[in-house]
C-alpha positions in Angstrom: -15.5 -19.5 22.2 -12.4 -20.5 20.2 -12.6 -22.8 17.2 -8.8 -23.2 17.4 -7.5 -25.1 20.4 -5.1 -23.1 22.5 -3.0 -25.6 24.4 -4.0 -24.8 28.0 -1.1 -26.9 29.3 1.2 -24.1 28.1 -0.9 -21.3 29.6 -1.3 -22.1 33.2 0.6 -19.0 34.3 -0.9 -16.7 31.6 -3.2 -13.9 33.0 -6.9 -14.4 32.3 -6.9 -11.3 30.1 -4.1 -12.7 27.9 -6.0 -15.9 27.5 -9.0 -14.0 26.4 -6.9 -12.1 23.9 -5.5 -15.4 22.5 -9.0 -16.7 22.1 -10.1 -13.5 20.4 -7.1 -13.5 18.0 -7.8 -17.1 17.2 -11.5 -16.9 16.5 -13.1 -13.6 17.4 -14.6 -10.9 15.2 -12.1 -9.1 13.0 -11.7 -5.8 14.7 -11.5 -7.2 18.2 -9.0 -9.8 16.9 -6.8 -7.0 15.5 -6.9 -5.2 18.8 -6.1 -8.4 20.7 -3.1 -9.0 18.5 -1.8 -5.5 19.4 -2.3 -6.1 23.1 -0.5 -9.4 22.8 2.4 -7.8 20.9 2.9 -5.5 24.0 2.7 -8.4 26.5 4.1 -11.4 24.6 7.7 -10.3 25.1 7.3 -10.9 28.9 5.0 -14.0 28.9 6.8 -17.0 27.5 3.7 -19.2 27.5 1.8 -16.8 25.3 4.7 -16.8 22.9 4.3 -20.6 22.6 0.6 -20.3 22.0 1.2 -17.7 19.2 3.8 -19.9 17.6 1.2 -22.8 17.8 -1.4 -20.7 16.1 0.9 -20.3 13.1 0.4 -24.1 12.6 -3.2 -24.5 13.7 -4.9 -21.1 13.2 -6.9 -19.9 10.3 -5.4 -17.4 7.8 -6.3 -14.3 9.8 -5.0 -15.8 13.0 -1.7 -16.6 11.3 -1.4 -13.0 10.0 -2.2 -11.5 13.4 0.1 -14.0 15.2 3.1 -12.7 13.2 2.3 -9.1 14.4 2.0 -10.3 18.0 5.3 -12.1 17.7 7.2 -9.1 16.3 8.7 -8.1 19.6 9.2 -11.5 21.3 12.8 -12.4 21.7 14.4 -15.7 20.7 15.8 -17.6 17.7 12.6 -19.7 17.4 10.6 -16.6 16.6 13.3 -15.4 14.1 13.1 -18.7 12.2 9.3 -18.6 12.1 9.3 -15.1 10.7 12.0 -16.0 8.1 10.0 -19.0 6.9 6.8 -16.9 6.7 8.5 -14.6 4.2 8.2 -17.3 1.6 4.4 -17.7 2.0 2.2 -15.5 -0.2 -0.4 -14.9 2.5 2.1 -14.0 5.2 5.0 -12.3 3.3 4.1 -8.7 4.0 3.1 -9.4 7.6 6.4 -11.2 8.2 8.4 -8.4 6.7 6.6 -5.9 8.8 7.2 -7.9 12.0 10.9 -8.2 11.2 11.2 -4.4 10.9 10.6 -4.3 14.7 13.4 -6.8 15.5 17.1 -6.8 15.6 18.9 -8.0 12.4 18.2 -11.6 11.4 20.9 -12.4 8.8 19.0 -15.4 7.3 16.1 -13.0 6.3 18.2 -10.5 4.3 18.4 -12.4 1.0 14.6 -13.0 0.9 13.9 -9.4 1.9 16.1 -8.1 -1.0 14.2 -10.3 -3.4 10.9 -9.0 -2.1 12.1 -5.4 -2.7 13.1 -6.2 -6.2 9.8 -7.9 -6.9 7.8 -4.8 -5.9 4.3 -4.3 -4.8 3.0 -3.6 -1.3 5.3 -6.2 0.4 8.4 -4.3 -1.0 7.6 -1.4 1.4 7.9 -3.3 4.7 10.8 -5.3 3.3 12.6 -2.1 2.4 11.8 -0.6 5.8 13.3 -3.6 7.5 16.5 -3.5 5.5 16.7 0.3 6.2 16.3 -0.3 9.9 18.8 -3.2 10.0 21.3 -1.3 7.8 21.8 1.2 10.6 22.9 -1.5 12.9 24.4 -4.2 10.7 25.1 -2.7 7.3 27.9 -5.1 6.6 25.4 -7.9 6.5 22.8 -6.1 4.5 24.9 -4.4 1.8 26.4 -7.5 0.2 23.0 -9.1 -0.3 21.6 -5.9 -1.9 24.6 -5.9 -4.3 24.1 -9.6 -5.1 20.4 -9.0 -5.9 21.3 -5.9 -8.0 23.7 -8.1 -10.0 20.9 -10.5 -11.0 18.0 -8.1 -11.2 16.6 -7.8 -14.8 13.8 -5.3 -14.3 13.9 -1.6 -14.3 11.6 -1.1 -11.4 13.5 -3.7 -9.3 16.8 -2.1 -10.1 15.5 1.3 -9.0 14.0 0.0 -5.8 17.2 -1.9 -4.9 19.4 1.2 -5.6 17.0 3.3 -3.5 17.3 0.7 -0.7 21.1 0.8 -1.1 21.0 4.5 -0.6 18.9 4.2 2.6 21.5 1.8 4.0 24.7 3.4 2.6 24.5 6.5 0.4 28.0 6.3 -0.9 27.5 2.7 -2.0 24.4 3.7 -3.9 26.2 6.5 -5.7 28.7 4.0 -7.1 25.8 1.7 -8.2 24.0 4.6 -9.9 26.8 4.8 -12.4 25.4 1.7 -14.0 21.8 3.0 -14.3 22.5 4.3 -17.8 22.9 0.7 -19.1 20.0 -0.6 -17.1 16.3 -0.4 -18.1 15.4 1.3 -14.8 13.6 4.6 -14.8 15.0 6.8 -12.1 12.6 8.8 -9.9 12.3 12.4 -11.0 14.9 14.7 -9.4 13.7 16.8 -6.6 13.7 20.5 -7.5 14.2 22.6 -4.4 11.0 24.3 -3.5 11.2 28.0 -3.1 11.2 29.0 0.5 7.9 30.5 1.4 9.3 32.1 4.5 12.9 33.1 5.0 12.5 34.7 8.5 12.3 32.0 11.2 11.3 34.4 13.9 7.6 34.3 12.9 4.7 35.0 15.2 1.6 33.3 13.7 1.5 29.6 13.1 2.8 28.1 9.9 0.6 25.0 9.1 0.5 22.4 6.4 -2.2 20.1 5.1 -0.6 17.0 3.5 -2.6 15.1 1.0 -0.8 13.0 -1.7 -3.9 11.4 -3.3 -6.0 12.9 -6.1 -5.2 16.0 -8.1 -5.1 19.2 -6.0 -5.4 22.5 -8.0 -6.2 26.0 -7.0 -9.4 26.3 -9.0 -10.7 22.9 -8.1 -11.0 21.9 -11.7 -10.3 18.2 -11.2 -11.3 17.5 -7.6 -13.6 14.6 -8.6 -11.2 12.6 -10.6 -9.0 9.7 -9.6 -8.6 9.3 -5.8 -9.6 12.9 -5.1 -13.1 14.0 -4.1 -14.6 16.1 -1.4 -11.5 16.2 0.7 -9.7 18.2 -2.0 -12.5 20.8 -2.0 -12.2 20.9 1.8 -8.5 21.4 1.8 -8.3 24.1 -0.8 -11.1 26.1 0.8 -9.7 25.5 4.3 -6.2 26.6 3.3 -7.5 29.8 1.9 -9.5 30.5 5.0 -6.6 29.7 7.3 -4.4 32.0 5.3 -6.8 34.9 6.0 -6.6 34.5 9.8 -4.4 36.8 11.9 -3.1 33.9 14.0 -1.9 31.9 10.9 1.1 33.3 9.1 1.3 30.7 6.4 -1.2 28.0 5.3 0.3 25.4 2.9 -1.1 22.4 1.1 1.5 19.8 0.3 0.3 17.7 -2.7 1.7 15.4 -5.3 3.3 17.1 -8.3 0.8 17.0 -11.2 1.3 14.9 -14.3 3.6 16.6 -16.8 4.3 19.6 -14.7 7.4 20.5 -12.7 7.0 20.8 -8.9 5.7 24.3 -8.1 4.1 26.3 -5.4 1.1 28.3 -6.6 -0.5 30.9 -4.5 -4.0 30.1 -3.3 -4.6 33.6 -1.9 -3.1 35.8 0.9 -1.0 33.6 3.1 -1.8 30.3 1.4 -0.1 28.2 -1.3 0.1 24.7 -2.8 3.5 23.1 -2.7 4.1 20.2 -5.1 5.9 17.1 -4.0 7.6 15.0 -6.7 7.8 11.2 -6.4 7.2 8.2 -8.5 6.6 8.1 -12.2 5.3 11.1 -14.2 1.9 9.6 -14.7 -0.9 9.3 -12.1 -0.2 6.8 -9.4 -3.4 5.3 -7.8 -3.4 5.6 -4.0 -3.3 1.8 -3.7 0.0 1.7 -5.7 1.8 4.4 -3.7 3.2 2.1 -1.0 6.3 1.2 -2.9 7.2 4.9 -3.2 7.3 5.3 0.5 11.0 6.2 0.7 10.7 8.7 -2.2 7.9 10.5 -0.4 9.8 10.7 2.8 12.9 12.1 1.1 11.0 14.6 -1.0 9.0 15.7 2.0 12.1 16.1 4.1 13.7 18.3 1.5 10.4 20.3 1.0 10.0 20.9 4.7 13.6 22.3 4.8 13.0 24.5 1.9 9.7 25.8 3.1 11.0 27.0 6.4 9.7 26.1 9.9 6.3 24.3 10.0 4.5 24.4 13.4 1.9 21.8 12.7 1.0 19.4 9.9 -2.5 17.9 9.4 -2.8 14.3 8.1 -5.9 12.5 6.9 -6.5 8.9 5.7 -4.7 5.7 6.3 -2.7 5.6 3.1 0.9 5.5 1.9 1.1 9.3 1.8 0.1 9.6 5.5 2.4 6.8 6.6 5.4 8.3 4.9 4.6 11.8 5.9 4.2 10.9 9.5 7.7 9.4 9.5 9.3 12.4 7.8 7.4 14.9 10.0 8.6 13.2 13.2 12.2 13.3 12.1 11.8 17.0 11.2 10.3 17.7 14.6 7.0 18.9 13.2 3.9 18.5 15.4 1.2 16.2 13.9 -2.6 16.6 13.9 -4.4 13.5 12.7 -8.1 13.2 11.6 -9.2 9.9 13.0 -11.9 8.3 10.8 -12.9 4.7 11.4 -11.7 3.6 7.9 -11.7 0.7 7.1 -13.2 -0.1 10.5 -16.8 0.8 9.8 -16.9 -1.2 6.5 -15.4 -4.3 8.2 -17.8 -4.2 11.1 -20.8 -3.7 8.8 -19.6 -6.4 6.5 -19.4 -8.9 9.4 -22.8 -7.8 10.8 -24.5 -8.5 7.5 -22.5 -11.8 7.1 -21.0 -10.5 3.8 -17.5 -10.6 5.4 -15.8 -13.4 7.4 -12.4 -13.9 8.8 -11.5 -16.1 5.9 -12.8 -13.7 3.2 -11.1 -10.8 5.0 -7.8 -12.7 4.9 -8.3 -13.4 1.2 -9.0 -9.8 0.4 -6.0 -8.7 2.5 -3.7 -9.8 -0.3 -5.0 -6.8 -2.4 -6.4 -4.4 0.3 -3.8 -4.5 3.1 -6.3 -3.4 5.6 -4.4 -4.9 8.6 -1.6 -2.4 7.9 -4.1 0.4 7.5 -5.8 -0.5 10.8 -2.4 -0.4 12.6 -1.5 2.9 10.9 -4.7 4.5 12.2 -4.1 3.1 15.7 -0.4 4.3 15.8 -1.3 7.8 14.7 -4.2 7.9 17.2 -1.7 7.1 19.9 1.2 9.2 18.8 -0.3 12.3 17.1 0.0 15.5 19.1 -3.7 16.2 18.5 -6.4 14.0 17.2 -9.5 15.4 15.3 -12.7 13.4 15.1 -15.7 14.1 13.0 -19.2 14.2 14.4 -20.9 10.8 13.7 -23.6 8.5 14.7 -22.9 7.0 18.2 -20.6 9.9 19.1 -17.2 9.4 20.6 -18.2 6.2 22.4 -19.2 4.6 19.1 -16.0 5.7 17.5 -13.9 4.3 20.4 -15.8 1.0 20.1 -14.9 0.8 16.4 -11.2 1.6 16.8 -11.0 -0.4 20.0 -9.2 2.3 21.8 -10.1 5.1 24.3 -9.3 8.6 23.2 -7.4 11.0 25.4 -9.7 13.9 26.1 -7.1 16.7 26.2 -5.6 15.5 22.9 -8.9 15.1 21.1 -11.2 17.6 19.4 -14.4 16.9 17.5 -14.6 19.3 14.5 -16.9 18.9 11.6 -15.9 19.4 8.0 -17.0 22.7 6.4 -17.7 24.4 3.0 -17.2 27.8 1.5 -20.7 29.4 1.3 -19.9 32.1 -1.3 -19.8 29.8 -4.4 -23.2 28.3 -3.5 -24.7 31.7 -2.9 -23.3 33.0 -6.2 -24.7 30.0 -8.1 -28.1 30.4 -6.6 -28.2 34.1 -7.5 -27.1 33.4 -11.1 -29.4 30.5 -11.7 -32.5 32.1 -10.2 -32.1 35.3 -12.3 -33.8 35.2 -15.6 -31.6 37.9 -17.1 -28.3 36.4 -15.9 -25.7 35.0 -18.3 -26.1 31.2 -18.0 -23.2 29.2 -16.7 -21.3 26.9 -19.0 -22.7 23.8 -17.4 -26.2 24.9 -18.3 -25.5 24.5 -22.0 -23.7 21.2 -21.5 -26.5 19.8 -19.4 -29.2 20.9 -21.9 -27.2 19.3 -24.7 -26.7 16.0 -22.8 -30.4 15.8 -21.9 -31.6 16.8 -25.4 -29.5 13.9 -26.7 -31.6 11.5 -24.6 -34.8 12.8 -26.3 -36.9 16.0 -26.3 -39.3 14.4 -23.9 -36.6 14.3 -21.2 -36.1 18.1 -21.3 -37.9 19.9 -18.4 -37.8 17.0 -15.9 -36.3 17.7 -12.4 -32.9 16.2 -11.6 -31.5 13.7 -9.2 -27.9 14.8 -8.8 -25.0 12.9 -7.3 -21.4 14.1 -7.1 -18.2 12.2 -6.1 -15.2 10.3 -7.2 -15.9 7.2 -9.2 -14.8 4.7 -6.5 -16.6 1.5 -5.5 -17.3 2.9 -2.1 -19.4 5.7 -3.5 -22.1 3.3 -4.8 -22.9 5.0 -8.1 -24.0 1.7 -9.7 -26.4 1.1 -6.8 -27.9 4.6 -7.3 -28.4 3.9 -11.0 -30.0 0.5 -10.1 -32.3 2.1 -7.5 -33.5 4.8 -10.0 -33.7 2.8 -13.2 -35.5 -0.1 -11.5 -38.5 2.0 -10.6 -40.6 3.3 -13.6 -42.1 6.1 -11.5 -38.6 7.5 -10.7 -37.4 7.2 -14.3 -40.6 8.9 -15.6 -40.2 11.8 -13.0 -36.5 12.5 -12.8 -33.3 12.5 -14.9 -30.3 11.2 -13.1 -27.1 13.2 -13.4 -23.8 11.8 -12.1 -20.8 14.1 -11.7 -17.4 12.6 -11.2 -14.7 10.4 -12.7 -12.3 11.2 -15.6 -14.4 9.7 -18.4 -11.8 10.5 -21.1 -8.8 9.0 -19.3 -10.2 6.9 -16.5 -8.0 5.3 -13.9 -8.4 1.5 -13.5 -10.7 2.1 -10.5 -12.8 4.6 -12.5 -13.1 2.3 -15.4 -14.4 -0.5 -13.1 -17.2 1.9 -11.8 -18.1 2.9 -15.4 -18.2 -0.8 -16.3 -20.5 -1.5 -13.4 -22.8 1.3 -14.4 -22.9 0.0 -17.9 -23.8 -3.5 -16.6 -26.7 -2.0 -14.7 -27.9 -0.2 -17.8 -27.7 -3.5 -19.7 -29.9 -5.1 -16.9 -32.2 -2.0 -16.7 -32.6 -0.6 -20.2 -34.9 2.1 -18.8 -31.8 3.8 -17.5 -30.9 4.8 -21.1 -33.9 7.1 -21.0 -32.6 9.6 -18.5 -29.0 8.9 -17.3 -26.5 11.6 -17.8 -22.8 11.2 -17.0 -21.0 14.6 -16.9 -17.6 13.4 -15.7 -15.4 15.5 -13.5 -16.4 19.1 -13.4 -14.8 22.2 -11.8 -16.2 23.1 -8.5 -18.0 26.2 -9.9 -19.9 23.9 -12.3 -20.9 21.7 -9.4 -22.3 24.7 -7.5 -24.2 25.8 -10.5 -25.6 22.3 -11.1 -26.8 22.1 -7.5 -28.5 25.5 -8.0 -30.2 24.2 -11.2 -31.3 21.1 -9.3 -33.0 23.4 -6.8 -34.4 26.2 -8.9 -34.5 24.5 -12.3 -33.5 25.9 -15.7 -36.2 26.8 -18.3 -36.2 24.4 -21.1 -33.7 22.0 -19.4 -34.7 21.0 -15.9 -37.7 21.6 -13.7 -37.2 22.9 -10.1 -37.5 20.7 -7.0 -34.8 18.2 -7.7 -33.0 15.9 -5.2 -29.4 15.1 -4.2 -28.5 11.5 -3.6 -25.4 9.9 -2.0 -25.3 6.1 -2.3 -22.0 5.6 -0.5 -21.4 2.4 1.5 -20.2 4.9 4.2 -19.7 8.6 4.4 -17.5 9.9 7.2 -19.0 13.4 6.9 -19.8 14.5 3.4 -18.6 17.7 1.8 -20.9 17.2 -1.2 -23.8 16.6 1.0 -23.2 19.8 2.9 -23.1 21.7 -0.5 -26.3 20.1 -1.6 -28.0 21.1 1.7 -26.5 24.6 1.4 -28.1 24.8 -2.0 -31.5 24.0 -0.5 -31.8 20.5 -2.0 -33.3 17.6 0.0 -30.6 14.8 0.3 -30.6 11.1 0.6 -27.6 9.9 2.6 -26.3 6.7 4.2 -27.2 6.2 7.9 -24.8 5.1 10.6 -22.0 7.6 10.2 -21.3 11.3 9.7 -24.6 12.4 8.1 -26.6 11.2 11.1 -25.0 14.1 13.1 -26.6 16.8 11.0 -29.4 15.4 8.9 -32.9 15.4 10.5 -34.5 12.4 8.9 -37.8 13.3 7.2 -37.1 17.0 7.6 -33.9 18.1 5.8 -33.2 14.8 4.2 -33.6 11.0 4.3 -31.2 8.6 5.9 -31.1 5.1 4.4 -29.4 1.8 5.1 -26.1 1.9 3.2 -25.5 -0.5 0.4 -29.1 -1.5 0.0 -30.7 -0.7 -3.3 -34.3 -1.2 -2.1 -33.9 1.3 0.9 -32.1 3.7 -1.4 -35.0 3.6 -3.9 -37.5 4.2 -1.1 -35.3 7.0 0.2 -35.5 8.7 -3.3 -39.3 8.5 -3.1 -39.4 10.0 0.4 -37.0 12.8 -0.6 -39.2 13.7 -3.6 -42.0 14.5 -1.1 -39.7 17.0 0.5 -38.4 18.7 -2.6 -41.1 21.4 -3.0 -41.1 22.3 0.7 -39.6 25.8 0.8 -39.5 25.9 4.6 -37.3 22.7 4.5 -35.0 24.4 2.0 -34.6 27.5 4.2 -34.0 25.3 7.3 -31.3 23.2 5.4 -29.5 26.4 4.2 -29.6 27.9 7.7 -28.2 24.7 9.2 -25.2 24.7 6.9 -24.6 28.5 7.2 -24.7 28.4 11.0 -22.8 25.2 11.7 -20.7 24.2 8.7 -19.3 27.3 7.1 -15.6 27.1 6.4 -14.8 30.0 8.7 -15.8 28.5 12.0 -14.3 25.2 11.0 -11.0 27.0 10.2 -11.1 28.7 13.6 -11.6 25.4 15.4 -8.8 23.8 13.5 -6.5 26.8 14.1 -7.0 26.4 17.9 -6.2 22.7 17.6 -3.0 23.5 15.6 -2.0 25.9 18.4 -2.5 23.2 21.0 -0.4 20.8 19.0 2.4 23.4 18.5 2.5 24.4 22.1 2.1 21.0 23.7 5.1 20.0 25.9 
């Protein structure tokens, strides 16, 4: 099985299961190899021979085996392991993995100078390096403090200075205060000061639950004006609507969203409605921070959240989603504050990794190469740790059910700590939009004029065609360039439909959004027919999106014919808030197979499921959906499905029960 020789002379006394794990780590598929590394981490401390094999893999293994071996060695005792981990700090491929492994060990003095340099350098590796110094500072501050001071003395960058002072404060607050006196003459930009958040509840003897949804990505606002920009998307729509609905319940006293402070604004808490509010968490620079760059602000997030939790009064349960820096930092702060944690377990990035290997687009070597930018090993471990340690775990309905999910995450779920709850949507905005658009005497919504202007600019002959609509954040995983390719590469589709994309900040795009726009432009260069009917509307308020979906369904005289489609070209879709809204508007939808949409779409009836990431099957799916578009019975069935199963009210009720179980668990 293994392409890497495990020295069997050293493993005579190793259990057969451990030998299997060593082989899987050395040469197995990626997800099983990650799971094997975790099992070996738990057992390697007691099996000396497996320690030797893991040390050997650091010399003979491939890049992934070396990364995983460091994780497995993180709890093994001995000076030899210490030396191996210290040496790995100087290797680009292994730096962050060695720093993370050292955070699980007792202080290793030889590692401290390198760790301080990594903190000063910044980037993802600065986060585990800082964690390690923080952990060691509690036990051996006298060894850590001098090295941080020495690195401060030679640091010449503002960001490095700030991170080192922050690390100094984590180890010794008084020492940091003395160093802060020098910041005025240093080019560092200090983190914005934390303004105490007004207490939302002064009386601690409350009866109903006080719950928080914590999401530090994207731009969360009460009116959902910018949900589709940056790293936001459907989850922001879900959280705002969910927080409002929870706030209306008699068993919920306070429903809070904790989100990042918006650009240019002071932290604030703005009411969402009765019993609900958004609380702003300040951290990092004033400008937008992409989710991929948030890792080095881990300590700021923890400190700001700790202060915010104290100011807000008691929180009974907090809900975390995603395997990102905000979730990692929040979980640490919540545990210290004694707040119960509910975690939505989604197999991300598990599903993409497995699918990539299955199609032979991803190998162990290419995964290890991408790890330098994507840090998926850390994210996989974060999902695993939260799955094990959260007070309650929420899963989403998906293809393959719980058994398929357990296979992806390589872990059995505990039944009395796990609840399967779908995402949901508020039905009222969709109903209102359908009423307005279908009435000839109604005042037209703003997006109607914008849409007409955009289509007219393409040419008068494009006015009056039905629409293919797609809504989402401009992120590579959403597949917008593939959708443009599938549509533009088929003259019949171009002649019959205009393609309208909603999402992305087109005026001030983030680097990720700019990449997607560039890819779309590249498709248009290859497929000039796309210029005939492609409309990019950018990020739009949620009300505009609801109206656009209604226009797609019923049409708009002089602008769009009825019987349009909705298309989702994502590489994966864990559930799909925008898909539910399209179904709730009566549109037939095209959606990726193999994940959440399989659990509610009836292929060929309410929509079309297609193989994700494949332009040809997506194009065929558009043709098949077009055959469903004029079927009024299908539209009624789709709306009934959403109304009965995916309204925000029953979803809020199910989550409230889960929060209660988390709060009352022993």
